[in-house]
N, C-alpha and C positions, 0 to 999 in steps of 0.2 A: 348415276350417283352410285359408288359401293357402297353398303354397309358397314359400319365400324364393327372392327374385331370386337370380340367381347370384353378381351382384355383393357381395350381402351373405354369400356364402358364402366364407371365407377360402379353404379348401380347394381349390374351384374357381376362384378368383378367381388363387390362387397355383398353381395346376395351369395355367392357362391361360396366364398371363404366363411360367411357368417354362419350357413348350412354347416359346412365340415367342422368349425369350432364347436357349434351348436351341439352336434353330435358326440364329439369328445366331451364337452361340459354333461349332457345327460347321461353320460356311460359314467364320468366322473361321480355325480350325487348318487347315483343308481345303488352305490355300496350301502347307503343308508335308505334303499326303497324308496325314492321321491324324485320328484320330478324338479326341475330347475326354480318354476315358479314355488314350490313349496319351501325349497332352500333357502332361496333370497327371501321369502315372509320368516323363515327363521332366521336371516341373518339380520333381518329388520328389530326382529325382536331381541334379539341377543343384549342389548344394552340395558333393555327395560319394559318394564310395562307401559303401554301404550293405549292409547283409545282406537279404535277400529276404525275410526270416521280418521282420525290422523295417520293410521298405517296405511288407508286406503290411498290418500293424497302424496304420501311419500314414495308410496310404491309406483304411483301414477297408473290405478286400476281404478276400473268403476267398482264401486261398492258390494255389487251384486257378485261380480268375480271373486272378490276378497271373501264374501261370504262361505262360497265353495271351496278357497283354498282353507280356510279356518274350519270348515266342518272335517276337511279330510284329515289336517292335521291334529285336532283335537279328538276325532274319532283313534287316531294314532298314537293318542296320549302324548303328542310334543307339545302341544300348547294347551292354553287354556281360557275360556273367557268367561267373565263373571258381568254382572251388574257394578257401574257406580253408586258406591252407598250415597253420593252427594247428588246424585242425578242419575236416577233409575232410566234414563231412557238412553243412557252413555254405557255401552260396552268397553270394559277393560280386558286387552290382550296381553298375555305373559307367556314366555315360554318355560317351560318343564324342565326337571332336571332329565329328562328322558330327550327331551330338545334339542337339551344343550349337548349331550352325549351324541347325539346324530349328527348334529351341527361341526362335532369335533372332528368324525368321520370325513363328514364332507370337505370339512375346509383342508384337510389334511390330502384327498383324494384332489380337490380342485385346485391345490398349489402344486402337483405331481402336473396334472393337464396343464397348467399355464407353463409351468417351465419347459413342457416338450412342445407348447404352442407357440413361445414368446421367446424362447431360451436365445434365439438369434438375433433378437432385438436388446440393445441395453436400456437401462433406466433410463436414459434421456429420451429416445425413440419410444419407450412404451407409455414415459409420461405426455408425449408429442401425438401418440396415436389417443390416448384418451381422450386430449385436449380437441383433437379434431373429429372424433367420434361423437363428444358431444356436443358439437357445431351442427352434425347431420341432421336436418329439420325432418322430425316424425314426430308423430301427433299419435300416440299409444291409444286417445279415446277413439280413435277413426279406424282401429284395427283391433279384430278378436284374437285373441289369445290361443293358438292352436294346440297348448297343452293342456 
């Protein structure tokens, strides 16, 4: 029995396209000197302050991974953490004005990258692709983020 062609294997096709897409997005967020995980964290912080625990759940990352990300962002002046006065065990995380400026540069660069990557897809096809990718079963807890 002959092996399947790589383009017939969804896992290989998605992995290959994902690597290329990831490289393009990494280049886009590099305009602010950040990695995608840092940029995604800033995006999650943009709407307003949140607890560190809630942020970890929303981002689907291990709390220890989030601490490392927040340490990087905080040392760069892009976010800040403080104790919740109502519950001293709880940390509140908030984007800083410098973080907001970095996020604006990132948003512009990612918009350009997405137009390049997905420009041949209609809005309806992009919506369909989002829906299909949401249904791909991936357990983030079982994979270590390599960035």
